[in-house]
mmCIF entry with sequence, helices, sheets and N, C-alpha, C, O atoms, coordinates in Angstrom:
data_MODEL
# 
_entry.id   MODEL 
# 
_entity.id                         1 
_entity.type                       polymer 
_entity.pdbx_number_of_molecules   1 
# 
_entity_poly.entity_id                      1 
_entity_poly.type                           'polypeptide(L)' 
_entity_poly.nstd_linkage                   no 
_entity_poly.nstd_monomer                   no 
_entity_poly.pdbx_seq_one_letter_code       MCRPTKTGTKSGRAPI 
_entity_poly.pdbx_seq_one_letter_code_can   MCRPTKTGTKSGRAPI 
_entity_poly.pdbx_strand_id                 A 
# 
loop_
_entity_poly_seq.entity_id 
_entity_poly_seq.num 
_entity_poly_seq.mon_id 
_entity_poly_seq.hetero 
1 1  MET n 
1 2  CYS n 
1 3  ARG n 
1 4  PRO n 
1 5  THR n 
1 6  LYS n 
1 7  THR n 
1 8  GLY n 
1 9  THR n 
1 10 LYS n 
1 11 SER n 
1 12 GLY n 
1 13 ARG n 
1 14 ALA n 
1 15 PRO n 
1 16 ILE n 
# 
_struct_asym.id          A 
_struct_asym.entity_id   1 
# 
loop_
_atom_site.group_PDB 
_atom_site.id 
_atom_site.type_symbol 
_atom_site.label_atom_id 
_atom_site.label_alt_id 
_atom_site.label_comp_id 
_atom_site.label_asym_id 
_atom_site.label_entity_id 
_atom_site.label_seq_id 
_atom_site.pdbx_PDB_ins_code 
_atom_site.Cartn_x 
_atom_site.Cartn_y 
_atom_site.Cartn_z 
_atom_site.occupancy 
_atom_site.B_iso_or_equiv 
_atom_site.pdbx_formal_charge 
_atom_site.auth_seq_id 
_atom_site.auth_comp_id 
_atom_site.auth_asym_id 
_atom_site.auth_atom_id 
_atom_site.pdbx_PDB_model_num 
ATOM 1  N N  . MET A 1 1  ? 2.036  -10.995 -0.062 1.00 0.00 ? 1  MET A N  1 
ATOM 2  C CA . MET A 1 1  ? 3.001  -9.938  -0.454 1.00 0.00 ? 1  MET A CA 1 
ATOM 3  C C  . MET A 1 1  ? 2.293  -8.587  -0.477 1.00 0.00 ? 1  MET A C  1 
ATOM 4  O O  . MET A 1 1  ? 1.476  -8.327  -1.361 1.00 0.00 ? 1  MET A O  1 
ATOM 5  N N  . CYS A 1 2  ? 2.597  -7.746  0.472  1.00 0.00 ? 2  CYS A N  1 
ATOM 6  C CA . CYS A 1 2  ? 1.966  -6.418  0.518  1.00 0.00 ? 2  CYS A CA 1 
ATOM 7  C C  . CYS A 1 2  ? 3.030  -5.342  0.512  1.00 0.00 ? 2  CYS A C  1 
ATOM 8  O O  . CYS A 1 2  ? 3.669  -5.077  1.529  1.00 0.00 ? 2  CYS A O  1 
ATOM 9  N N  . ARG A 1 3  ? 3.215  -4.722  -0.647 1.00 0.00 ? 3  ARG A N  1 
ATOM 10 C CA . ARG A 1 3  ? 4.233  -3.671  -0.721 1.00 0.00 ? 3  ARG A CA 1 
ATOM 11 C C  . ARG A 1 3  ? 3.565  -2.296  -0.766 1.00 0.00 ? 3  ARG A C  1 
ATOM 12 O O  . ARG A 1 3  ? 2.904  -1.958  -1.748 1.00 0.00 ? 3  ARG A O  1 
ATOM 13 N N  . PRO A 1 4  ? 3.736  -1.513  0.283  1.00 0.00 ? 4  PRO A N  1 
ATOM 14 C CA . PRO A 1 4  ? 3.148  -0.175  0.337  1.00 0.00 ? 4  PRO A CA 1 
ATOM 15 C C  . PRO A 1 4  ? 3.730  0.758   -0.715 1.00 0.00 ? 4  PRO A C  1 
ATOM 16 O O  . PRO A 1 4  ? 4.947  0.925   -0.798 1.00 0.00 ? 4  PRO A O  1 
ATOM 17 N N  . THR A 1 5  ? 2.857  1.370   -1.522 1.00 0.00 ? 5  THR A N  1 
ATOM 18 C CA . THR A 1 5  ? 3.332  2.274   -2.565 1.00 0.00 ? 5  THR A CA 1 
ATOM 19 C C  . THR A 1 5  ? 3.087  3.717   -2.157 1.00 0.00 ? 5  THR A C  1 
ATOM 20 O O  . THR A 1 5  ? 2.707  3.988   -1.018 1.00 0.00 ? 5  THR A O  1 
ATOM 21 N N  . LYS A 1 6  ? 3.302  4.632   -3.071 1.00 0.00 ? 6  LYS A N  1 
ATOM 22 C CA . LYS A 1 6  ? 3.087  6.054   -2.751 1.00 0.00 ? 6  LYS A CA 1 
ATOM 23 C C  . LYS A 1 6  ? 1.629  6.308   -2.378 1.00 0.00 ? 6  LYS A C  1 
ATOM 24 O O  . LYS A 1 6  ? 1.336  7.087   -1.471 1.00 0.00 ? 6  LYS A O  1 
ATOM 25 N N  . THR A 1 7  ? 0.727  5.649   -3.082 1.00 0.00 ? 7  THR A N  1 
ATOM 26 C CA . THR A 1 7  ? -0.700 5.869   -2.832 1.00 0.00 ? 7  THR A CA 1 
ATOM 27 C C  . THR A 1 7  ? -1.267 4.757   -1.965 1.00 0.00 ? 7  THR A C  1 
ATOM 28 O O  . THR A 1 7  ? -2.484 4.619   -1.842 1.00 0.00 ? 7  THR A O  1 
ATOM 29 N N  . GLY A 1 8  ? -0.399 3.974   -1.372 1.00 0.00 ? 8  GLY A N  1 
ATOM 30 C CA . GLY A 1 8  ? -0.869 2.883   -0.518 1.00 0.00 ? 8  GLY A CA 1 
ATOM 31 C C  . GLY A 1 8  ? -0.529 1.529   -1.139 1.00 0.00 ? 8  GLY A C  1 
ATOM 32 O O  . GLY A 1 8  ? 0.325  1.445   -2.021 1.00 0.00 ? 8  GLY A O  1 
ATOM 33 N N  . THR A 1 9  ? -1.185 0.493   -0.687 1.00 0.00 ? 9  THR A N  1 
ATOM 34 C CA . THR A 1 9  ? -0.917 -0.844  -1.207 1.00 0.00 ? 9  THR A CA 1 
ATOM 35 C C  . THR A 1 9  ? -1.946 -1.239  -2.255 1.00 0.00 ? 9  THR A C  1 
ATOM 36 O O  . THR A 1 9  ? -2.898 -0.500  -2.507 1.00 0.00 ? 9  THR A O  1 
ATOM 37 N N  . LYS A 1 10 ? -1.757 -2.397  -2.861 1.00 0.00 ? 10 LYS A N  1 
ATOM 38 C CA . LYS A 1 10 ? -2.706 -2.855  -3.885 1.00 0.00 ? 10 LYS A CA 1 
ATOM 39 C C  . LYS A 1 10 ? -4.055 -3.180  -3.243 1.00 0.00 ? 10 LYS A C  1 
ATOM 40 O O  . LYS A 1 10 ? -5.091 -3.175  -3.909 1.00 0.00 ? 10 LYS A O  1 
ATOM 41 N N  . SER A 1 11 ? -4.024 -3.462  -1.937 1.00 0.00 ? 11 SER A N  1 
ATOM 42 C CA . SER A 1 11 ? -5.263 -3.787  -1.234 1.00 0.00 ? 11 SER A CA 1 
ATOM 43 C C  . SER A 1 11 ? -6.017 -2.511  -0.874 1.00 0.00 ? 11 SER A C  1 
ATOM 44 O O  . SER A 1 11 ? -7.200 -2.553  -0.536 1.00 0.00 ? 11 SER A O  1 
ATOM 45 N N  . GLY A 1 12 ? -5.332 -1.390  -0.947 1.00 0.00 ? 12 GLY A N  1 
ATOM 46 C CA . GLY A 1 12 ? -5.981 -0.119  -0.651 1.00 0.00 ? 12 GLY A CA 1 
ATOM 47 C C  . GLY A 1 12 ? -5.747 0.325   0.783  1.00 0.00 ? 12 GLY A C  1 
ATOM 48 O O  . GLY A 1 12 ? -6.576 1.012   1.381  1.00 0.00 ? 12 GLY A O  1 
ATOM 49 N N  . ARG A 1 13 ? -4.582 -0.087  1.332  1.00 0.00 ? 13 ARG A N  1 
ATOM 50 C CA . ARG A 1 13 ? -4.273 0.303   2.707  1.00 0.00 ? 13 ARG A CA 1 
ATOM 51 C C  . ARG A 1 13 ? -3.417 1.562   2.727  1.00 0.00 ? 13 ARG A C  1 
ATOM 52 O O  . ARG A 1 13 ? -2.818 1.936   1.718  1.00 0.00 ? 13 ARG A O  1 
ATOM 53 N N  . ALA A 1 14 ? -3.366 2.209   3.888  1.00 0.00 ? 14 ALA A N  1 
ATOM 54 C CA . ALA A 1 14 ? -2.596 3.451   4.002  1.00 0.00 ? 14 ALA A CA 1 
ATOM 55 C C  . ALA A 1 14 ? -1.094 3.147   3.968  1.00 0.00 ? 14 ALA A C  1 
ATOM 56 O O  . ALA A 1 14 ? -0.638 2.178   4.574  1.00 0.00 ? 14 ALA A O  1 
ATOM 57 N N  . PRO A 1 15 ? -0.336 3.980   3.258  1.00 0.00 ? 15 PRO A N  1 
ATOM 58 C CA . PRO A 1 15 ? 1.122  3.798   3.143  1.00 0.00 ? 15 PRO A CA 1 
ATOM 59 C C  . PRO A 1 15 ? 1.810  3.984   4.495  1.00 0.00 ? 15 PRO A C  1 
ATOM 60 O O  . PRO A 1 15 ? 1.516  4.933   5.222  1.00 0.00 ? 15 PRO A O  1 
ATOM 61 N N  . ILE A 1 16 ? 2.715  3.086   4.821  1.00 0.00 ? 16 ILE A N  1 
ATOM 62 C CA . ILE A 1 16 ? 3.414  3.175   6.109  1.00 0.00 ? 16 ILE A CA 1 
ATOM 63 C C  . ILE A 1 16 ? 4.676  4.031   5.988  1.00 0.00 ? 16 ILE A C  1 
ATOM 64 O O  . ILE A 1 16 ? 5.392  4.217   6.972  1.00 0.00 ? 16 ILE A O  1 
# 
């Protein structure tokens, strides 16, 4: 489950 947030995802990925 990877939900992109305003500052990116919990994994530290760039927001789409």
